[in-house]
N, C-alpha and C positions, 0 to 999 in steps of 0.2 A: 410549383408543386412541392411540398415539404417531403423531406426523405424520412422514411420509417426508421425509428430507432430501435436497435436490437436490445435485449435484456442487458448485454454487457455494457452497452454505451449509457443505458439507464443507470447501470451501477456505478459507473465512473461519474456521471452527473451527480448521483446520490452522494457519493464520497466527497466530491468537490464541494457540494453545498453543506456537507456536514462540517468540514474544515472550516469553511468560510462562516458558517452559522456559528460554530464554537468560538472562533476566532473574534467576531463581532461581540458574542455575548461576553467573553473574556475582558476584552477592551472595555465594555461599558460597566462591567461589575468590578473592574481593577484586578482580575486574576491574570495568571500567566496564560499567554496564547499558545497554541499547539506550535506555531512558527517559533516563538521564543524559546520553547523547550527544545525544540529541534537544534537551533542554534546553542542553547546551553550544553546539549549533549555532545555536539560536535566540538566545542572548545573544552571539555572536559578531558584530562590527561588518559584516563582509562577507557571512559564510556564511549570516546570518539571512535575506538576501534571496532566496537560493537555496531555504532552507527553507521560507519563506512563499510562494514561487513554486510549489513542489512541492505544497505543502499546498492552495493555491488550485485547481492543476489536479486534485488528487484528490478535493477537494470538488465543483468542477464535474462531474466524472465521475459520482460516486455520487448526488449530490443534484439535478442539473440536466441529465440526459442529453438532453433534448428541446431545451434552449436551445443555439442554434448547435452542431449536432452535428459541423459540419466543422471546429469549433475544438476539438473534443474529441481531443487529442493521443494519449492512451491508446486510445480507440476506433479512431482512424486507423492508429497502429501494429498494434493486434491484427487489424485487416481485412487490412493489408497481409501480415503474417505467415501469416494463414489462407489467403489467395488463393495464396500463394506455396507453401505446403505441404499445401494441400487435396487436391491430386491425386497426392500420394505414395502 
């Protein structure tokens, strides 16, 4: 029996397929891949701080959602957007 996928599961699969598809396209067309761009950003003397900061925000959001929930900027922004458009 195949487990049912939630919308969130489908969204994660879609993001994974997008990154994979774009990287394959970039390799085939000689453009920079998203993976290479991430590595380049992490090696940059100034941009690395923004990259590591965003990575910390994403890790906190995904792995520690109950730790200081009001400091979870992704959740805060999502709630503001939801409250704004929920009654549309």
